[in-house]
C-alpha positions in Angstrom: 0.0 0.0 0.0 2.8 2.4 0.8 4.4 2.1 -2.5 1.1 2.5 -4.3 0.5 5.7 -2.3 3.9 7.0 -3.3 3.4 6.1 -7.0 0.1 8.0 -7.1 1.6 11.0 -5.5 4.5 10.9 -8.0 2.0 11.1 -10.9 0.0 13.8 -9.2 2.6 16.1 -7.7 6.3 15.4 -8.0 7.1 18.0 -5.4 4.6 16.8 -2.8 6.0 13.3 -3.0 9.6 14.3 -2.6 9.7 14.1 1.2 8.1 10.7 1.2 10.5 9.4 -1.5 13.5 10.9 0.5 12.2 9.1 3.6 12.1 5.8 1.8 15.6 6.2 0.3 17.2 7.4 3.5 15.5 4.8 5.8 17.7 2.3 7.4 15.1 -0.5 6.8 15.8 -2.3 3.6 12.2 -2.7 2.6 11.6 1.1 2.5 14.8 1.6 0.5 13.5 -0.9 -2.0 10.2 0.9 -2.2 12.0 4.2 -2.9 14.0 2.6 -5.7 10.9 1.1 -7.1 9.2 4.5 -7.3 12.2 6.0 -8.9 12.3 3.2 -11.6 8.7 4.0 -12.4 9.0 7.8 -12.4 12.7 8.7 -13.0 12.0 12.0 -14.7 10.6 14.1 -11.9 13.3 12.8 -9.5 16.4 12.9 -11.7 18.6 14.0 -8.8 17.5 11.1 -6.6 18.0 8.7 -9.6 21.6 10.0 -10.0 22.4 9.7 -6.3 21.1 6.1 -6.1 22.7 4.9 -9.3 26.1 6.4 -8.5 26.1 5.0 -5.0 28.8 2.3 -5.3 27.3 0.4 -2.4 24.0 -0.1 -4.3 25.7 -1.8 -7.2 26.6 -4.8 -5.1 23.8 -4.8 -2.5 21.9 -8.1 -2.9 19.0 -6.9 -0.7 18.0 -4.2 -3.2 19.2 -6.1 -6.3 15.9 -6.3 -8.1 14.8 -2.7 -7.6 18.3 -1.3 -8.3 18.6 -3.2 -11.6 15.2 -1.9 -12.8 16.4 1.6 -11.9 19.5 1.0 -13.9 17.4 0.1 -17.0 14.9 3.0 -16.6 17.0 5.7 -15.0 20.3 5.6 -17.0 19.0 7.8 -19.8 17.9 10.5 -17.3 21.5 11.0 -16.1 23.7 13.8 -17.4 26.5 12.6 -19.7 29.2 13.0 -17.0 27.1 10.9 -14.6 26.6 8.2 -17.2 30.4 8.1 -17.7 30.9 7.8 -13.9 28.3 5.0 -13.6 29.9 3.0 -16.4 33.3 3.5 -14.8 31.9 2.0 -11.6 30.6 -1.0 -13.5 33.9 -1.5 -15.2 35.7 -1.3 -11.9 33.8 -4.4 -10.8 32.6 -5.8 -7.5 34.3 -5.0 -4.2 37.5 -7.1 -3.8 36.5 -8.2 -0.3 33.2 -9.6 -1.6 34.8 -11.6 -4.4 37.4 -13.0 -2.0 34.8 -14.0 0.5 32.7 -15.8 -2.1 35.8 -17.4 -3.7 36.8 -18.8 -0.3 33.3 -20.1 0.2 33.2 -21.7 -3.2 36.6 -23.3 -2.7 35.6 -24.7 0.7 32.2 -26.0 -0.4 32.9 -27.2 -3.9 36.7 -27.2 -4.3 36.6 -24.6 -7.0 39.7 -22.8 -8.0 39.7 -19.4 -6.4 41.3 -17.6 -9.3 38.9 -19.1 -11.8 35.9 -18.3 -9.6 37.0 -14.7 -9.2 37.5 -14.3 -13.0 34.1 -15.8 -13.8 32.3 -13.8 -11.1 33.7 -10.5 -12.2 32.7 -11.2 -15.8 29.1 -12.2 -14.8 28.9 -9.2 -12.5 29.8 -6.7 -15.3 27.6 -8.6 -17.9 24.4 -8.4 -15.8 24.8 -4.7 -15.1 25.8 -3.7 -18.6 22.9 -5.8 -19.9 20.4 -3.6 -18.1 21.9 -0.6 -20.1 22.1 -2.4 -23.5 19.5 -0.1 -25.1 21.4 3.1 -24.1 25.1 2.4 -24.4 27.3 2.8 -27.4 31.0 2.8 -28.2 33.5 1.2 -25.9 31.1 -0.2 -23.4 28.7 -1.6 -26.0 31.8 -3.5 -27.3 32.6 -4.7 -23.8 29.0 -6.0 -23.4 29.1 -7.7 -26.8 32.3 -9.5 -25.9 30.9 -10.7 -22.6 27.7 -12.0 -24.3 29.9 -13.8 -26.9 31.8 -15.5 -24.1 29.1 -16.1 -21.5 25.8 -15.9 -23.4 22.9 -13.6 -22.7 22.0 -13.5 -18.9 18.7 -15.0 -17.9 16.6 -12.4 -16.0 19.6 -10.6 -14.5 17.3 -8.3 -12.5 16.8 -11.2 -10.1 19.7 -12.2 -7.9 20.7 -15.8 -7.4 22.8 -16.9 -4.5 24.9 -19.2 -6.8 26.3 -16.2 -8.7 25.5 -13.2 -6.5 26.2 -12.3 -2.9 24.9 -15.0 -0.5 22.3 -13.8 2.0 20.0 -15.4 4.7 16.2 -15.3 4.7 14.2 -15.0 7.9 11.4 -17.5 8.2 8.6 -18.2 10.7 8.7 -21.5 12.7 5.0 -22.0 11.6 3.2 -21.1 8.5 0.2 -18.8 8.5 -2.0 -21.9 7.9 -0.6 -23.6 11.0 -1.1 -20.5 13.1 -4.6 -19.9 11.8 -5.9 -23.3 12.9 -4.9 -22.4 16.5 -7.6 -20.8 18.7 -6.7 -17.3 19.7 -5.9 -18.5 23.3 -3.7 -21.3 22.0 -1.9 -18.8 19.7 -1.1 -16.5 22.6 0.2 -19.4 24.7 2.4 -20.6 21.8 3.8 -17.1 21.3 4.4 -16.6 25.0 6.6 -19.7 25.3 8.2 -20.1 21.9 12.0 -19.3 21.6 14.2 -19.6 18.5 16.7 -22.3 18.4 20.4 -22.0 17.4 20.6 -21.5 13.7 23.6 -21.7 11.3 24.3 -18.2 10.0 25.5 -19.8 6.8 22.2 -21.5 6.0 19.8 -20.1 3.4 17.1 -19.6 6.1 17.0 -18.9 9.8 13.9 -19.0 12.1 13.3 -15.6 13.9 10.8 -13.9 16.1 10.6 -11.1 13.6 9.4 -13.5 10.9 7.0 -15.2 13.3 5.6 -11.7 14.3 4.9 -10.9 10.7 3.2 -14.2 10.1 1.0 -13.6 13.2 0.1 -10.1 12.0 -1.0 -11.5 8.6 -3.2 -14.1 10.4 -4.7 -11.6 12.7 -5.6 -9.1 9.9 -7.1 -11.9 7.8 -9.8 -12.2 10.4 -9.5 -9.2 12.7 -12.7 -9.7 14.7 -11.6 -13.2 15.8 -8.4 -11.9 17.4 -9.4 -8.3 18.4 -9.5 -9.0 22.1 -6.0 -10.5 22.1 -4.2 -7.9 19.9 -2.9 -5.9 22.9 -1.7 -9.1 24.7 0.2 -10.3 21.7 1.7 -6.8 21.1 3.1 -6.7 24.7 5.0 -9.9 24.1 7.7 -7.9 22.4 8.5 -5.5 19.6 8.9 -8.4 17.2 5.1 -8.8 17.5 4.1 -5.2 18.2 5.7 -3.7 15.1 4.0 -5.8 12.4 0.7 -5.5 14.3 0.9 -1.7 14.4 2.0 -1.6 10.7 -0.7 -4.1 9.8 -3.4 -1.6 10.2 -2.3 0.1 7.0 -0.2 -2.5 5.1 -1.9 -4.1 2.1 -5.4 -3.2 3.4 -7.7 -0.2 3.6 -8.2 1.0 7.2 -11.8 0.6 8.3 -13.3 3.3 10.5 -13.7 0.8 13.4 -10.1 -0.2 13.0 -8.9 3.4 13.6 -10.3 3.1 17.1 -8.6 -0.3 17.6 -5.3 1.2 16.2 -5.4 4.2 18.5 -6.3 2.1 21.5 -3.3 -0.2 20.8 -0.9 2.8 20.5 -2.2 4.4 23.7 -1.9 1.1 25.6 1.7 0.6 24.5 2.8 4.1 25.3 1.3 3.9 28.8 4.0 1.3 29.6 7.2 3.1 30.7 9.4 0.3 29.2 7.8 0.7 25.8 7.9 4.5 26.0 11.4 4.9 27.2 13.4 1.9 25.9 16.3 2.8 23.6 17.6 -0.8 23.2 18.9 -1.3 19.7 18.8 -5.2 19.8 16.8 -6.3 16.8 14.1 -8.3 18.6 13.8 -6.1 21.6 13.7 -2.7 20.0 10.7 -0.8 21.3 12.1 2.2 19.5 11.0 0.5 16.3 7.5 0.1 17.7 7.3 3.8 18.5 8.5 4.7 15.0 5.8 2.5 13.5 3.2 4.3 15.7 4.3 7.6 14.1 4.0 6.1 10.6 0.5 4.8 11.4 -0.6 8.2 12.6 0.9 9.9 9.6 -1.2 7.8 7.4 -4.3 9.0 9.3 -3.6 12.7 9.0 -2.7 13.0 5.4 -4.5 15.8 3.4 -8.2 14.8 2.9 -9.1 13.7 -0.6 -12.4 14.1 -2.3 -14.8 11.3 -1.7 -15.3 8.6 -4.2 -11.9 8.8 -5.9 -9.1 6.2 -6.0 -7.1 8.6 -3.8 -9.1 7.5 -0.7 -6.9 4.7 0.6 -8.4 4.7 4.1 -11.7 5.8 5.6 -11.3 9.3 7.2 -9.9 9.4 10.6 -12.9 9.9 12.8 -13.1 13.5 14.2 -13.5 12.2 17.8 -10.1 10.6 17.5 -8.2 13.7 16.6 -7.5 14.8 20.3 -6.2 11.4 21.1 -3.9 11.3 18.0 -2.6 14.8 19.0 -1.9 13.6 22.6 0.0 10.5 21.3 2.2 12.7 19.1 2.7 15.2 22.0 4.0 12.2 24.0 6.3 11.1 21.2 7.9 14.5 20.7 9.5 13.9 24.1 10.8 10.5 23.0 14.4 9.6 24.0 15.3 8.8 20.4 17.5 10.2 19.1 20.1 10.3 21.7 22.8 13.0 21.5 25.1 10.5 19.8 22.6 9.3 17.2 21.4 12.9 16.6 24.9 13.8 15.3 26.5 10.6 13.9 30.3 10.7 13.5 32.0 10.8 10.1 31.5 7.7 8.0 28.3 6.9 9.9 24.8 7.1 8.2 23.3 10.6 8.7 26.6 12.4 9.4 26.0 16.1 9.1 22.6 15.4 7.6 19.9 16.4 10.2 17.0 16.0 7.7 17.9 12.4 7.0 18.4 11.7 10.8 15.0 13.2 11.3 13.3 10.7 9.1 14.9 7.8 10.9 14.3 8.7 14.6 11.2 8.9 16.7 11.2 12.4 18.2 11.7 14.4 14.9 9.4 12.1 13.0 6.7 12.8 15.6 7.4 16.6 15.2 6.8 16.2 11.5 3.7 14.2 12.1 2.4 16.8 14.7 2.5 19.6 12.2 0.9 17.3 9.6 -1.8 16.6 12.1 -2.4 20.3 12.7 -2.8 21.0 9.0 -5.1 18.0 8.6 -7.3 19.1 11.5 -7.4 22.7 10.2 -8.3 21.7 6.7 -10.9 19.2 7.9 -12.6 21.9 10.0 -12.5 24.5 7.2 -13.8 22.1 4.6 -16.7 21.1 6.9 -17.5 24.8 7.5 -17.1 25.8 3.9 -14.5 28.4 4.8 -11.8 29.7 2.5 -8.4 28.0 3.1 -6.4 31.2 2.7 -7.8 33.1 5.8 -5.0 34.3 8.1 -6.5 33.5 11.5 -4.4 31.0 13.6 -5.2 27.4 12.9 -2.9 25.9 15.6 -4.4 24.5 18.8 -2.9 26.0 22.0 -1.5 22.6 23.0 0.4 22.3 19.7 1.5 25.9 19.6 2.9 25.5 23.1 4.7 22.3 22.2 6.3 23.9 19.1 7.4 26.9 21.1 8.9 24.7 23.9 10.9 22.6 21.5 12.6 25.7 20.1 14.5 26.1 23.4 17.9 24.5 22.8 18.2 23.8 26.5 15.1 21.6 26.2 15.6 20.4 22.7 19.2 20.5 21.4 18.6 18.0 18.6 19.5 19.3 15.1 17.3 16.7 13.6 14.3 18.1 15.4 15.3 21.6 14.5 15.4 20.6 10.8 11.6 19.7 11.0 10.8 23.4 11.5 12.5 24.2 8.3 10.8 21.3 6.5 7.4 22.6 7.6 8.1 26.4 7.4 5.5 27.1 4.8 3.0 24.8 6.5 3.6 26.6 9.8 3.1 29.9 8.0 -0.3 28.7 6.8 -1.2 27.4 10.2 -0.2 30.5 12.3 1.7 33.3 10.5 1.8 35.5 13.6 3.4 32.7 15.7 5.9 31.9 12.9 7.1 35.5 12.5 7.4 35.9 16.3 9.6 32.8 16.5 11.6 33.0 13.2 14.7 34.1 15.0 14.4 31.1 17.3 14.0 28.7 14.4 17.0 30.3 12.7 19.1 31.6 15.6 21.4 34.5 14.9 24.1 33.7 17.5 27.6 32.8 16.3 27.9 30.1 18.9 28.8 26.8 17.3 25.8 24.9 18.5 23.4 27.8 17.5 25.1 28.1 14.1 24.5 24.4 13.5 20.8 24.6 14.5 20.5 27.4 12.0 22.0 25.3 9.3 19.9 22.3 10.2 16.7 24.3 9.9 17.7 26.3 6.9 18.9 23.5 4.7 15.7 21.6 5.4 13.7 24.7 4.5 15.3 25.3 1.1 15.5 21.6 0.3 11.9 20.7 1.0 10.4 24.1 -0.1 12.5 24.6 -3.3 9.5 25.6 -5.4 7.6 27.4 -2.7 8.3 31.1 -3.3 6.2 33.9 -1.9 7.8 37.3 -2.3 6.6 38.9 0.9 7.8 36.0 2.9 11.1 35.9 1.1 11.6 39.6 2.0 11.0 38.9 5.7 13.6 36.2 5.5 16.1 38.3 3.6 18.6 38.5 6.5 18.4 34.7 6.9 19.2 34.2 3.2 22.2 36.5 3.6 23.4 34.5 6.5 22.9 31.3 4.6 25.1 32.6 1.8 27.8 33.5 4.3 27.5 30.0 5.8 27.9 28.5 2.4 31.1 30.4 1.8 32.4 29.1 5.1 31.4 25.5 4.3 28.6 25.5 6.9 26.1 23.3 5.1 24.6 19.9 5.7 25.7 16.8 3.8 22.6 15.5 2.1 21.7 14.4 -1.4 18.7 16.7 -1.1 21.2 19.4 -2.3 19.9 22.4 -0.2 22.2 24.8 -1.9 20.2 24.2 -5.1 17.1 25.1 -3.1 18.8 28.3 -2.0 19.8 29.1 -5.5 16.3 28.5 -6.8 14.8 31.0 -4.4 17.5 33.6 -5.3 17.0 33.1 -9.0 13.3 33.4 -8.7 13.7 36.7 -6.8 16.1 38.0 -9.4 13.9 37.0 -12.4 11.0 38.9 -10.9 13.0 42.0 -9.9 13.8 45.1 -11.9 17.3 46.0 -10.8 20.2 45.8 -13.3 23.2 43.6 -12.4 25.7 46.4 -13.3 24.0 48.9 -11.0 24.9 50.0 -7.4 21.6 48.4 -6.3 22.7 45.1 -7.5 25.8 45.0 -5.3 23.4 44.5 -2.3 21.3 41.9 -4.1 21.3 38.4 -2.7 22.0 36.8 -6.1 25.1 38.9 -6.6 26.3 38.0 -3.1 25.7 34.4 -3.9 27.8 34.4 -7.0 30.6 36.4 -5.4 30.8 34.1 -2.3 29.6 30.6 -3.3 32.1 27.9 -4.2 32.5 26.9 -8.0 30.4 23.8 -7.6 27.5 25.6 -6.1 27.7 28.4 -8.7 27.6 25.7 -11.4 24.5 24.3 -9.8 22.9 27.7 -10.0 23.6 27.9 -13.7 22.2 24.4 -14.2 19.0 25.5 -12.3 18.7 28.6 -14.5 18.7 26.4 -17.6 16.3 23.9 -16.1 13.8 26.5 -14.9 13.4 27.8 -18.5 13.9 24.5 -20.3 11.1 23.0 -18.2 8.8 26.1 -18.6 9.4 27.5 -22.1 6.3 29.6 -21.9 8.1 31.8 -19.3 11.0 32.5 -21.6 9.7 35.7 -23.3 9.1 37.3 -19.9 12.4 36.3 -18.4 14.9 36.1 -21.2 16.3 39.6 -21.0 17.2 39.0 -17.3 18.6 35.6 -18.0 20.7 37.0 -20.8 21.9 39.8 -18.5 23.0 37.3 -15.9 24.9 35.3 -18.5 26.5 38.5 -19.8 27.5 39.5 -16.3 29.1 36.1 -15.5 31.0 36.2 -18.9 32.3 39.7 -18.0 33.4 38.6 -14.5 35.2 35.6 -16.0 37.0 37.7 -18.6 38.2 40.2 -16.0 39.7 37.3 -14.0 41.3 35.8 -17.2 38.8 32.9 -17.5 39.9 30.9 -14.4 38.9 27.3 -14.0 36.4 28.0 -11.2 34.0 29.4 -13.8 34.0 26.2 -15.9 31.0 24.6 -14.2 28.8 27.7 -14.7 29.8 28.2 -18.4 29.0 24.6 -19.2 25.4 25.2 -18.3 25.1 28.6 -19.8 26.1 26.9 -23.1 22.7 25.2 -22.9 20.8 28.5 -23.1 21.1 29.0 -26.8 19.0 25.9 -27.4 16.1 27.2 -25.3 16.4 30.7 -26.7 16.6 29.6 -30.3 13.4 31.4 -31.4 14.4 34.6 -29.7 18.1 34.9 -30.4 20.4 34.1 -33.3 24.1 33.2 -33.4 24.9 36.7 -34.6 23.1 38.3 -31.7 24.8 35.9 -29.2 28.2 35.9 -30.8 30.0 37.8 -28.0 28.4 35.7 -25.3 29.3 32.5 -27.1 32.9 33.7 -27.5 33.1 34.6 -23.8 31.8 31.1 -22.9 34.1 29.2 -25.2 37.4 29.3 -23.1 35.6 27.2 -20.4 34.2 24.7 -22.9 37.4 23.8 -24.9 40.0 23.2 -22.2 39.0 19.6 -21.5 40.5 16.5 -23.0 37.2 14.9 -23.7 33.7 15.9 -24.8 31.9 17.7 -22.0 28.4 19.1 -21.4 29.3 22.5 -22.8 30.9 21.2 -26.0 28.0 18.8 -26.6 25.5 21.6 -25.9 27.1 24.0 -28.4 27.2 21.2 -31.1 23.5 20.5 -30.5 22.8 24.2 -30.9 24.8 24.5 -34.1 23.0 21.5 -35.7 19.9 23.7 -35.6 21.5 27.1 -36.3 23.5 25.9 -39.3 20.3 25.6 -41.3 19.4 29.2 -40.5 22.9 30.8 -40.7 25.4 28.3 -42.2 28.3 30.8 -42.5 28.4 32.1 -38.9 27.6 28.6 -37.6 30.6 27.0 -39.3 32.8 29.9 -38.4 32.0 29.4 -34.8 32.4 25.7 -35.1 35.9 26.2 -36.6 36.7 28.6 -33.7 35.7 25.9 -31.3 38.0 23.3 -32.8 40.9 25.8 -33.1 40.5 26.8 -29.5 40.2 23.3 -27.9 42.9 21.6 -25.9 45.1 19.4 -28.3 44.4 15.7 -27.6 43.6 12.5 -29.4 40.0 13.5 -29.5 38.9 12.1 -32.8 35.6 10.6 -31.9 32.8 12.8 -33.2 29.0 12.6 -32.8 26.7 12.4 -35.8 25.9 16.1 -35.0 29.5 17.0 -36.0 29.1 15.6 -39.5 25.7 17.2 -39.9 27.2 20.7 -39.1 30.1 20.3 -41.5 28.2 18.7 -44.3 25.3 21.2 -44.1 27.8 24.1 -44.2 29.8 22.5 -47.1 26.7 22.1 -49.2 26.0 25.9 -49.0 28.0 28.1 -51.3 28.3 30.9 -48.8 29.8 28.8 -46.1 31.6 26.1 -48.2 35.1 27.5 -48.0 34.9 27.9 -44.2 33.7 24.3 -43.9 36.6 23.0 -46.1 39.0 25.1 -44.0 37.6 23.4 -40.8 38.1 19.9 -42.4 41.7 20.9 -43.2 42.2 22.0 -39.6 40.9 18.7 -38.4 43.0 16.7 -40.8 46.2 18.5 -39.7 45.5 17.3 -36.2 45.1 13.7 -37.4 41.3 13.6 -37.8 40.4 12.4 -41.3 36.8 11.5 -40.7 35.5 14.2 -43.1 37.7 13.5 -46.1 34.7 12.3 -48.2 33.0 15.7 -47.7 36.2 17.5 -48.7 36.6 15.4 -51.8 32.9 16.0 -52.7 33.0 19.8 -52.5 36.7 20.8 -53.0 36.7 20.5 -56.7 
C-alpha cells in the first residue's frame, strides 16, 4: 500500500511526493529503501537528482538486498543521467565488484565445492559486469557496447539478470517463521497467545539459506490476525506486549496491504495508547533487533501519519483509508505530544560521527528517529485538522487566522528552546514545515523566526540554523512567496555566508540548489540591473561572489532547467537571463577565465538551445565567444561542448556561415588531444555548411584543420566539395 501511495503522489505532484521518497531512500530499513528505488524506476524523470544519487552510490551496485529494484532503476534511469554521470556509472561497473566480496565468495566456493579461487573470481567479475551492462544495453554505445558484446559472446545472454541468485550473486540469509500462516490460523486465539508466549528460537547456522526468527513469526502472526481481525481483536494488545517483534507488524498491519476501516482506527489508536502507557515501551532505547521498542514507536508515528494526510475528495481512487474519525483527533494529538519527548534520538545518534549514516545530515536523521518524526507528524496533524474543519464549515483556506491549537502551539514553542531540545534533527523539522507553519499561524511563525534560525555565532546555535535552513530550502524549493522571502532576507544572507564558510549539511537533497532556486526566482521577478549600485546589495550577486564553484555551477544548471522546463516563461524572463549570462562572462573575462568558472559556463552553453526562437548566433556571438574558453579546455567531450554542437545543428540551417565559423573557432581553441571521436551532429554541421556556397570555404577550412590534427573522418566531404 505504501508504494502504491507514493506512485500515485508521483504522478499527481512530484514536489509533494519528494519528502516521502526521500524518507524511503534514507531509511535504514531495507524494505523502505527498496520501495524508494521502485518508485524511482517507475518515475525517474521528476526525481532525476535522486536517480543520479542512487545509481552512482557504489554500495548499491553490489547490494543483494536491493538487487531487483536497483537493476530496474539501472534500466529505466540511466537515460535521465547527465553525460558525465553516465560516464561515472559506467566506470563504476567497469571497476567491478568489491574485492572483499569476491574474495569471501571465492573462499566459500573453494571450501564448499573445491573450485579454483582464481577461476571463480574471474568468472564472477565477468558475470557481474555482464548483468549490469545488460540492463543498459538499449542506451550504451562505443567502448562499453563493445565490452558488453564481448561478454555476451563468451558467457551468453544473462537470464533475467534483474533477479539475484545466491549461486552467482552475494549470499544472504532469509528470515522464516517457525510455523506457516495456515498452521497459526488453525490455533484458537488463546492457544496462539500461549504458543507465542513460550516459543523461543533455536540456534541456527548463520550460513544457512534460512533462519527462524521472532521477527518472521511476528509478521506471520500479523498476517493471520488481519485476515480475520474480529476473531483476534481482544487478544491484539496481549500479543503486542509480548515484544517489539510482535508489536511492530501489528501496528503496521493496520495500513499494510489493506484499507483502514473506521472501526479499526479506534482499535489502532487504542493499541498505540496502551503501548505508550507502559514506561518500558515508552522509554526503551535498546537497539537489539528483537527487543527494539524504539522501532515500535517509529511505527506508531508512521501509522498516525497515514491517518492525518490531506483529505481527498470522496469517491476517488485517492481515498486509501476511511477518514480518521473526528473524535479521535484529540487522542492522536496527545499521542504525538507524548512522542515529541521520546528519548530517540540520543545526542550520539542525533549527530552521527563521520563515515556513519546521517553524518552532518539532520534532515535524514529526522526521518529515521522517533522524536523528529513525531514533530513532522504533529505539524501534519495540525494541518489535517485545520483543513478538515474549514472544509466542513465551507471556509476559504487562505484566511489568516491562527489554525494551531494552544497545545500544539505551546509544544512547538517549547521545542525551540535548545536547553530543552538540542537536537539538530528536530530543528530541521521546523525548516521542512516552514510554509505549512506559516499557513497554520503566520503570527506565531514571524514571532519565532529568530528562534527557528538563531542569529548567534555560537557553534551549536550556528548548526541549529544550518539544520533548519537547509531543510527549509531543500523541501520548499518551489515554494516562493515574495513577501515571505523579503521577511527572511537576513536569513538568506546568513545562509550565503554559511555556504562560503562550508557550513552546510551533507545530504543528497542538495539544499544549496534550493537556496539558488529562491535567489534566481527573486532576481527574475525583480527590476534592478546587475551592473547597478543596487545590484551590489542583491542576494544573487552576493551568492555568485561568495559561493564555491560547484554551487555556482549548480545555480547555472538551475537557471537552464527553470526555463527548459517552462518554455512559456522564456519571453518574460529572457532579458534578465541574458543579463545574468553576460555579467558572468564579463566577470570571468576580468579574471582571465579561471577554471572555477567552468561549471557555470558549461550550463550557460545550454541556453542558446532554449532561446533559439528569440536569439540568433549573430546576436549571441559575443556571449558564445566569452563562454568558449571554459568549454574547450577539457581533453574529452563535455556538457558545454555537446550543448554547443546541439545548438549548431539547428543554427547551421538558419545561418550556415556564422555557424561553421564558430564551429571552426571551437576546434581551433580546444585543448590538443587524441579527441577524434565525433558525434553524428559534427558531421551534420560540417556537411550542411559545405553544401552551402556561402559557407563552403569555411567548412573546407575546418576539415583541413581537423586533418592536420590527425582527424580524417570528413575526407569524403572535402573530396565532394573541394573540386
